[in-house]
Every structure is written in C-alpha cells, then in structure tokens.
BAMARTI-930501 format. One record per residue (C-alpha): residue number from 1; residue in three letters; x, y, z. Coordinates in pm, whole numbers. Last residue first. Layout:
(NUM; "ALA"; (X; Y; Z))
...
// end
This chain:
(367; "ASN"; (-27160; -8578; -2359))
(366; "ARG"; (-27392; -8277; -2365))
(365; "MET"; (-27214; -8115; -2070))
(364; "MET"; (-26876; -8138; -2245))
(363; "ALA"; (-27022; -7971; -2556))
(362; "ARG"; (-27153; -7686; -2345))
(361; "GLN"; (-26809; -7638; -2195))
(360; "GLN"; (-26641; -7635; -2539))
(359; "GLY"; (-26891; -7380; -2671))
(358; "SER"; (-26813; -7158; -2376))
(357; "LEU"; (-27067; -7119; -2104))
(356; "LYS"; (-27275; -6813; -2023))
(355; "ARG"; (-27429; -6783; -1676))
(354; "THR"; (-27793; -6693; -1722))
(353; "ARG"; (-27964; -6841; -1421))
(352; "LYS"; (-27702; -6738; -1168))
(351; "SER"; (-27783; -6879; -828))
(350; "LYS"; (-27799; -6647; -529))
(349; "VAL"; (-27595; -6758; -233))
(348; "GLN"; (-27763; -6781; 105))
(347; "PRO"; (-27633; -7122; 207))
(346; "PRO"; (-27905; -7376; 271))
(345; "PRO"; (-28040; -7408; 624))
(344; "ALA"; (-27914; -7714; 812))
(343; "ASP"; (-28163; -8002; 802))
(342; "ALA"; (-27892; -8249; 901))
(341; "ALA"; (-27562; -8070; 960))
(340; "LEU"; (-27359; -8007; 646))
(339; "PRO"; (-27217; -8293; 447))
(338; "PRO"; (-26885; -8293; 262))
(337; "GLY"; (-26951; -8287; -114))
(336; "PHE"; (-27201; -8405; -374))
(335; "PRO"; (-27187; -8763; -244))
(334; "SER"; (-27308; -8612; 90))
(333; "PHE"; (-27659; -8564; -51))
(332; "ASN"; (-27843; -8790; 193))
(331; "MET"; (-28215; -8755; 120))
(330; "THR"; (-28255; -9128; 198))
(329; "GLN"; (-28536; -9168; -57))
(328; "PHE"; (-28391; -8926; -311))
(327; "LEU"; (-28039; -9073; -304))
(326; "SER"; (-28171; -9429; -312))
(325; "SER"; (-28372; -9356; -628))
(324; "VAL"; (-28076; -9164; -771))
(323; "LYS"; (-27840; -9459; -767))
(322; "LEU"; (-27503; -9287; -811))
(321; "ASN"; (-27254; -9399; -1077))
(320; "LYS"; (-27028; -9100; -1001))
(319; "GLU"; (-27015; -8987; -1367))
(318; "LYS"; (-27383; -9073; -1419))
(317; "VAL"; (-27488; -8888; -1106))
(316; "PHE"; (-27278; -8590; -1219))
(315; "ASN"; (-27401; -8584; -1580))
(314; "MET"; (-27764; -8584; -1468))
(313; "PHE"; (-27701; -8304; -1216))
(312; "THR"; (-27513; -8094; -1469))
(311; "GLU"; (-27780; -8136; -1736))
(310; "ALA"; (-28059; -8039; -1496))
(309; "PHE"; (-27862; -7758; -1327))
(308; "TYR"; (-27771; -7575; -1647))
(307; "ASP"; (-28013; -7282; -1638))
(306; "HIS"; (-28011; -7239; -1263))
(305; "ASP"; (-28300; -7171; -1026))
(304; "ALA"; (-28266; -7513; -860))
(303; "GLY"; (-28614; -7485; -710))
(302; "PRO"; (-28779; -7712; -962))
(301; "PHE"; (-28562; -7973; -1135))
(300; "ARG"; (-28761; -8079; -1441))
(299; "PHE"; (-28756; -8414; -1613))
(298; "TRP"; (-28905; -8523; -1942))
(297; "PHE"; (-29159; -8800; -1976))
(296; "VAL"; (-29174; -8932; -2328))
(295; "PRO"; (-29430; -9061; -2576))
(294; "SER"; (-29338; -9363; -2788))
(293; "GLU"; (-29367; -9317; -3164))
(292; "GLY"; (-29698; -9324; -3349))
(291; "ASP"; (-29634; -9001; -3539))
(290; "GLU"; (-29830; -8777; -3301))
(289; "ASP"; (-29589; -8825; -3016))
(288; "ASP"; (-29702; -8733; -2665))
(287; "GLN"; (-29484; -8512; -2447))
(286; "TYR"; (-29512; -8523; -2071))
(285; "GLY"; (-29341; -8300; -1814))
(284; "LEU"; (-29222; -8409; -1474))
(283; "PHE"; (-29091; -8246; -1157))
(282; "GLY"; (-29327; -7944; -1150))
(281; "ARG"; (-29535; -8032; -845))
(280; "SER"; (-29841; -8121; -1057))
(279; "LYS"; (-29629; -8340; -1283))
(278; "LEU"; (-29478; -8529; -988))
(277; "LEU"; (-29821; -8580; -832))
(276; "ARG"; (-29972; -8712; -1154))
(275; "THR"; (-29667; -8935; -1205))
(274; "ASP"; (-29701; -9070; -851))
(273; "VAL"; (-30071; -9152; -869))
(272; "LEU"; (-30042; -9312; -1213))
(271; "LEU"; (-29743; -9521; -1103))
(270; "GLN"; (-29925; -9642; -791))
(269; "LYS"; (-30215; -9772; -998))
(268; "MET"; (-29980; -9928; -1254))
(267; "GLU"; (-29786; -10129; -997))
(266; "PRO"; (-29484; -10319; -1138))
(265; "PHE"; (-29306; -10038; -1330))
(264; "LYS"; (-29116; -10182; -1624))
(263; "ARG"; (-29375; -10179; -1902))
(262; "GLN"; (-29524; -9841; -1807))
(261; "VAL"; (-29183; -9678; -1771))
(260; "LEU"; (-29066; -9818; -2106))
(259; "ASP"; (-29379; -9684; -2274))
(258; "ALA"; (-29302; -9340; -2127))
(257; "ASN"; (-28951; -9330; -2281))
(256; "ILE"; (-28741; -9125; -2042))
(255; "GLU"; (-28606; -8770; -2045))
(254; "PRO"; (-28308; -8562; -1933))
(253; "SER"; (-28192; -8453; -2280))
(252; "ASN"; (-27875; -8572; -2454))
(251; "SER"; (-28052; -8894; -2547))
(250; "LEU"; (-27982; -9266; -2573))
(249; "GLY"; (-27664; -9252; -2364))
(248; "PHE"; (-27795; -9486; -2094))
(247; "ARG"; (-27836; -9217; -1828))
(246; "HIS"; (-27981; -8976; -2085))
(245; "ASP"; (-28251; -9226; -2181))
(244; "SER"; (-28361; -9237; -1819))
(243; "GLU"; (-28372; -9554; -1610))
(242; "ASP"; (-28195; -9403; -1307))
(241; "LEU"; (-28393; -9079; -1356))
(240; "MET"; (-28716; -9279; -1358))
(239; "TRP"; (-28605; -9457; -1041))
(238; "GLY"; (-28535; -9123; -876))
(237; "PHE"; (-28886; -8997; -958))
(236; "VAL"; (-29036; -9322; -830))
(235; "GLY"; (-28832; -9298; -511))
(234; "ARG"; (-28933; -8936; -452))
(233; "SER"; (-29294; -9048; -495))
(232; "LEU"; (-29243; -9325; -239))
(231; "ARG"; (-29086; -9083; 11))
(230; "PRO"; (-29373; -8834; -14))
(229; "LEU"; (-29280; -8507; -190))
(228; "SER"; (-29238; -8169; -16))
(227; "THR"; (-28876; -8254; 66))
(226; "LEU"; (-28795; -8262; -305))
(225; "GLN"; (-28868; -7889; -341))
(224; "ASP"; (-28617; -7794; -73))
(223; "ILE"; (-28366; -8034; -227))
(222; "PHE"; (-28390; -7844; -559))
(221; "GLY"; (-28316; -7514; -388))
(220; "ASP"; (-28037; -7684; -199))
(219; "LEU"; (-27870; -7804; -520))
(218; "ALA"; (-27886; -7458; -679))
(217; "ALA"; (-27752; -7291; -363))
(216; "ALA"; (-27477; -7553; -327))
(215; "ALA"; (-27363; -7499; -688))
(214; "GLU"; (-27351; -7123; -631))
(213; "GLY"; (-27156; -7174; -309))
(212; "ALA"; (-26916; -7407; -488))
(211; "SER"; (-26843; -7119; -725))
(210; "GLY"; (-26920; -6981; -1070))
(209; "PHE"; (-27124; -7286; -1161))
(208; "ALA"; (-27150; -7442; -1508))
(207; "GLY"; (-26773; -7475; -1532))
(206; "ALA"; (-26782; -7828; -1669))
(205; "ALA"; (-27021; -7949; -1396))
(204; "ALA"; (-26978; -8311; -1507))
(203; "ASP"; (-26600; -8282; -1489))
(202; "SER"; (-26651; -8239; -1115))
(201; "ALA"; (-26530; -7940; -909))
(200; "HIS"; (-26878; -7796; -844))
(199; "PHE"; (-27031; -8131; -747))
(198; "LEU"; (-26734; -8217; -527))
(197; "THR"; (-26766; -7882; -349))
(196; "ALA"; (-27144; -7916; -313))
(195; "ASP"; (-27145; -7800; 55))
(194; "SER"; (-27384; -8087; 110))
(193; "ARG"; (-27717; -8134; 287))
(192; "THR"; (-27820; -8435; 490))
(191; "VAL"; (-28199; -8412; 502))
(190; "SER"; (-28447; -8555; 752))
(189; "PRO"; (-28771; -8616; 571))
(188; "ARG"; (-29094; -8420; 615))
(187; "GLY"; (-29358; -8621; 797))
(186; "GLU"; (-29561; -8916; 677))
(185; "ILE"; (-29907; -8920; 832))
(184; "GLU"; (-29978; -9209; 1070))
(183; "ALA"; (-29892; -9000; 1377))
(182; "ILE"; (-30158; -8749; 1272))
(181; "ALA"; (-30423; -9020; 1261))
(180; "ASP"; (-30330; -9140; 1608))
(179; "THR"; (-30414; -9507; 1627))
(178; "GLU"; (-30439; -9646; 1976))
(177; "PHE"; (-30813; -9593; 2011))
(176; "THR"; (-31010; -9438; 2297))
(175; "GLY"; (-31330; -9506; 2490))
(174; "GLY"; (-31153; -9705; 2760))
(173; "ILE"; (-30995; -9935; 2507))
(172; "GLU"; (-31156; -9956; 2164))
(171; "PRO"; (-30998; -10228; 1957))
(170; "GLU"; (-30844; -10148; 1618))
(169; "LEU"; (-31017; -10357; 1355))
(168; "GLU"; (-31145; -10064; 1146))
(167; "ILE"; (-30803; -9895; 1167))
(166; "ARG"; (-30619; -10202; 1042))
(165; "ILE"; (-30877; -10251; 769))
(164; "SER"; (-30821; -9894; 647))
(163; "ARG"; (-30443; -9943; 644))
(162; "ARG"; (-30439; -10271; 455))
(161; "GLU"; (-30702; -10178; 190))
(160; "ASP"; (-30481; -10094; -109))
(159; "GLN"; (-30214; -10354; -36))
(158; "LEU"; (-30476; -10618; 36))
(157; "MET"; (-30648; -10540; -294))
(156; "GLN"; (-30318; -10558; -480))
(155; "GLN"; (-30241; -10898; -326))
(154; "ILE"; (-30588; -11022; -418))
(153; "ALA"; (-30542; -10906; -780))
(152; "ARG"; (-30197; -11071; -794))
(151; "ILE"; (-30335; -11403; -673))
(150; "THR"; (-30619; -11383; -924))
(149; "GLU"; (-30382; -11315; -1214))
(148; "ILE"; (-30160; -11602; -1095))
(147; "LYS"; (-30453; -11840; -1126))
(146; "THR"; (-30603; -11999; -815))
(145; "GLU"; (-30464; -12282; -600))
(144; "MET"; (-30268; -12046; -374))
(143; "ILE"; (-30592; -11861; -291))
(142; "MET"; (-30750; -12182; -162))
(141; "ARG"; (-30444; -12252; 52))
(140; "CYS"; (-30466; -11898; 196))
(139; "LEU"; (-30833; -11955; 281))
(138; "GLU"; (-30743; -12279; 459))
(137; "THR"; (-30487; -12099; 674))
(136; "ILE"; (-30732; -11814; 743))
(135; "GLY"; (-30993; -12058; 869))
(134; "ILE"; (-31262; -12240; 671))
(133; "ILE"; (-31546; -12449; 815))
(132; "ASN"; (-31715; -12638; 531))
(131; "ALA"; (-31460; -12918; 574))
(130; "GLY"; (-31615; -12986; 916))
(129; "THR"; (-31926; -13105; 735))
(128; "PHE"; (-32253; -12955; 602))
(127; "GLY"; (-32453; -13211; 402))
(126; "HIS"; (-32721; -12979; 260))
(125; "CYS"; (-32779; -12774; 576))
(124; "LYS"; (-33063; -12991; 719))
(123; "ALA"; (-32853; -13306; 689))
(122; "ALA"; (-32564; -13151; 879))
(121; "LEU"; (-32802; -13011; 1140))
(120; "ALA"; (-32956; -13356; 1195))
(119; "ALA"; (-32616; -13524; 1212))
(118; "ASP"; (-32476; -13280; 1468))
(117; "ILE"; (-32131; -13181; 1343))
(116; "THR"; (-31825; -13306; 1528))
(115; "TYR"; (-31539; -13075; 1446))
(114; "SER"; (-31167; -13122; 1397))
(113; "LYS"; (-30844; -12921; 1411))
(112; "ARG"; (-31036; -12615; 1530))
(111; "ARG"; (-31040; -12315; 1294))
(110; "GLU"; (-30775; -12046; 1309))
(109; "GLY"; (-30851; -11678; 1263))
(108; "ILE"; (-31118; -11492; 1073))
(107; "VAL"; (-31343; -11799; 1067))
(106; "LEU"; (-31533; -11839; 741))
(105; "ILE"; (-31835; -12066; 790))
(104; "PHE"; (-31968; -12229; 476))
(103; "PHE"; (-32309; -12328; 341))
(102; "GLU"; (-32374; -12501; 9))
(101; "GLN"; (-32693; -12535; -198))
(100; "TYR"; (-32838; -12188; -140))
(99; "ALA"; (-33179; -12026; -203))
(98; "ALA"; (-33406; -12297; -64))
(97; "LEU"; (-33203; -12343; 255))
(96; "GLN"; (-33192; -11965; 294))
(95; "PRO"; (-33574; -11940; 272))
(94; "PRO"; (-33606; -12240; 509))
(93; "GLN"; (-33400; -12076; 788))
(92; "ILE"; (-33035; -12101; 890))
(91; "LYS"; (-33025; -12013; 1260))
(90; "ASP"; (-32946; -12362; 1388))
(89; "LEU"; (-32646; -12384; 1153))
(88; "THR"; (-32493; -12067; 1297))
(87; "ASP"; (-32562; -12168; 1659))
(86; "LYS"; (-32404; -12508; 1602))
(85; "VAL"; (-32090; -12352; 1453))
(84; "LYS"; (-32071; -12095; 1734))
(83; "ALA"; (-32097; -12368; 1997))
(82; "PRO"; (-31829; -12574; 1821))
(81; "ASP"; (-31573; -12289; 1848))
(80; "GLY"; (-31455; -12101; 1540))
(79; "ARG"; (-31529; -11744; 1646))
(78; "SER"; (-31439; -11422; 1463))
(77; "THR"; (-31721; -11477; 1217))
(76; "VAL"; (-31817; -11455; 853))
(75; "GLN"; (-32114; -11680; 772))
(74; "PHE"; (-32099; -11777; 408))
(73; "ALA"; (-32341; -11878; 131))
(72; "ILE"; (-32305; -12071; -194))
(71; "LYS"; (-32525; -12120; -500))
(70; "ARG"; (-32291; -12331; -722))
(69; "ALA"; (-32459; -12252; -1054))
(68; "SER"; (-32439; -11876; -1000))
(67; "THR"; (-32724; -11647; -901))
(66; "SER"; (-32782; -11737; -536))
(65; "ASP"; (-32451; -11600; -412))
(64; "GLY"; (-32461; -11522; -41))
(63; "LEU"; (-32272; -11340; 230))
(62; "ASP"; (-32373; -11290; 596))
(61; "ILE"; (-32539; -11619; 696))
(60; "GLY"; (-32707; -11773; 999))
(59; "PRO"; (-33010; -11545; 1022))
(58; "VAL"; (-32969; -11229; 810))
(57; "ASN"; (-32816; -10976; 1048))
(56; "SER"; (-32947; -10641; 919))
(55; "ARG"; (-33139; -10660; 595))
(54; "THR"; (-33030; -10482; 278))
(53; "SER"; (-32655; -10453; 347))
(52; "ASN"; (-32668; -10761; 572))
(51; "LEU"; (-32690; -10991; 271))
(50; "ASN"; (-32346; -10881; 153))
(49; "VAL"; (-32324; -11011; -202))
(48; "LEU"; (-32136; -11312; -338))
(47; "ALA"; (-32083; -11331; -712))
(46; "ALA"; (-31829; -11615; -734))
(45; "ASP"; (-31499; -11679; -908))
(44; "LEU"; (-31405; -11874; -594))
(43; "THR"; (-31087; -11682; -507))
(42; "LEU"; (-31192; -11346; -651))
(41; "ASN"; (-31540; -11363; -496))
(40; "LEU"; (-31392; -11485; -168))
(39; "ILE"; (-31147; -11194; -151))
(38; "GLU"; (-31420; -10943; -237))
(37; "LEU"; (-31655; -11082; 29))
(36; "PHE"; (-31365; -11080; 274))
(35; "PHE"; (-31343; -10702; 252))
(34; "ASN"; (-31720; -10658; 244))
(33; "GLU"; (-31753; -10845; 575))
(32; "LEU"; (-31464; -10644; 720))
(31; "VAL"; (-31629; -10313; 631))
(30; "SER"; (-31966; -10443; 746))
(29; "ASN"; (-31850; -10478; 1105))
(28; "LEU"; (-31719; -10787; 1277))
(27; "ASP"; (-31842; -10797; 1637))
(26; "THR"; (-31639; -10995; 1890))
(25; "GLN"; (-31522; -10708; 2112))
(24; "GLY"; (-31463; -10889; 2442))
(23; "LEU"; (-31104; -10771; 2486))
(22; "ASP"; (-30969; -11113; 2384))
(21; "CYS"; (-31203; -11094; 2085))
(20; "ARG"; (-31048; -10766; 1973))
(19; "ARG"; (-30703; -10918; 2004))
(18; "LYS"; (-30814; -11219; 1803))
(17; "VAL"; (-30943; -10990; 1526))
(16; "GLN"; (-30608; -10812; 1519))
(15; "HIS"; (-30429; -11147; 1492))
(14; "SER"; (-30658; -11250; 1204))
(13; "ILE"; (-30577; -10927; 1019))
(12; "ALA"; (-30200; -10980; 1060))
(11; "ASP"; (-30234; -11336; 928))
(10; "LEU"; (-30426; -11205; 627))
(9; "ASP"; (-30147; -10957; 554))
(8; "ASP"; (-29862; -11206; 599))
(7; "ILE"; (-30032; -11474; 389))
(6; "ILE"; (-30108; -11227; 111))
(5; "GLN"; (-29750; -11097; 114))
(4; "GLY"; (-29615; -11450; 79))
(3; "ILE"; (-29864; -11521; -200))
(2; "PHE"; (-29744; -11220; -399))
(1; "MET"; (-29371; -11296; -365))
// end
C-alpha cells in the first residue's frame, strides 16, 4: 500500500515538472530541491545538504554529503537529455571533485534508456556512468529496496507535502496560476436531515423524547455542530464511536479506551490533530487514570441540548447497526427517519433538557 502511494505521488510530481518544461519553465526551486533532499536522505541513509542554501547555484551540483563515508553529490534537474548531462559534468570543479567521491544526476521525470558518457568527463568525475543518472522510476526502485520503516516515512512525508509541492510546481500562464486558494478549502457539507420519527419511535429512545419534533430538534442541533468539522475529523469522531466501549458492551458510558485508539489508528500525526480539534470543539473529553490503567476519551454531543441524547444516540446506532464514521462523512441522517430536503432548516422545536424518565426507561437506555 505504501509503495503504491509513493509511486503515484512521485509520478504526479514528475508529470507536473514535465508540464512546466513544456511551457518553458525549467527551473526547479529550492522547495523542490529540499523535498528530494529529504527523500534521498531517507532512501540512502545519507546526510545530504542543499548546497544552494549558502551559495546560489553551486557549479554542477545541488545536494552534497561530504561527511559520511560514501561522500555523494546530486544535481537535481528537470532535464535528462545528453546535453544536460554533459553540461552538468563540465561544471563540476576541483573543490567538488575533492569533496565528493560519487556524483549523480536526479532527473525529475524519465531518464533516457541509455547514455554515452564522454570518457574524459567520466574519468574526471570519479568513473561517472549512465547508471549514475537516476529517473523517478529508478528512485522508486531504490525506495522499494529499503526497510519498511523507511518506506512508511517517505509515504508520510509525501502525504504531508503533496499539496504544497503541487502549488510550487504549478506553471505560471500569462501571469496567473490555476490554483485558487479558496477553491482548495473544504466547504461546509451538504446535509440530508431527518424528521427523526424512527429515532423517536425506537426501543433505543425508550421514551427519552416527548415527540418526534423534540427528537428532530436535538438531532439537528448536533448536526449543526458537526457541519463545522472537516470531513476527515468527522470520520475520526465516527470511527471512535464505532470502536467505543459502549458499542461493544464494555461500558454503559459513551467512551473509548485511549490506548486502543492509539494502537489502532494508522496515522499518529493525523490522530493528534483531529483529537485536539474535536476536544476544542466540545466533541471529546479526556480522562487520564492515575492508577496505571488506560486513559479514556469520552464523547460529547454538542448542540443536542438534551440530557439523554448521548445515550439515546449510541443505543440507536447500535440497535440499527449503523456505521457512524460513514454517517458523519456523508452527513446523510435518513436512517433516523424520512429525510427532509438537503440543508433544510431544522424544525423549531425546543428540546427538553430535564425530561424525567422512569426507572424502567433509564434501565432500558443503559442496556
């Protein structure tokens, strides 16, 4: 899975570089040089630095590692033609020849099938051959030969940097760019609201609502708060509800073991971002345990304005075997009752926060 994503992302970058070249924009800025510097350092277990960060356009090379045993240097270029190769080797000066033992050319795209290297230049540059010219395909093969931890680190880096690299590589056409920053921002989701009649009439509700209108008002208040969250954060919140202790009969409270979340969730960086956001927006609470037991996240349902909404909601999704992560990402709440028009305003029925339930009703909600 990781290597497939790496190949797709690097291929997309090389296609953007080609498009720039087709429009006569062959420069590769420092952002892209630093991006491939990190990939090469991970792949080769090297300590390359950007030589252009201290001196603009070091002759022949952009990246160098003179501190490790291998002592390697790279030219990063959008061109892989023989003229570019010759020009690169011609420009390598005695100080670089003394500092580095191997020279490579990284072509952000496809290299030629074969190269004929001038014998004198090859000898000058420590036995440079066609094998020292690396395209994106060759780079992907090198990555595949590394440890799984390295592959995963590269995939994570690509995931984190994908959007910024895309913008950096976008060609300028007539003084403008295609990317509209506003268009890239996620908008509020389309919502299919429900009249909540099924929710109100369910065994899960157990008389918690005085009417379907009251149930709909509580549900819509919660939906209004959900719409302020990004889709991925709504998905994480739904996934946590799907995995909750209550869902599996381990607790009567809507909560989840925090250690379980950390072990199961694949991307720790994303998890930290989403849990911080969910806590700040009132969807999650956190309780540490001083006796060495697992801490817990406990769930809140802001906007519902009803004392029993949390328990009722959890019981209903369990009773109907609903996948909450899908529910929150699609924002289609028709399983709770016949749908209203998309984005229709919620019914103006005030929820009752202090409705009293009988002992039997409360017992039903705990089960």
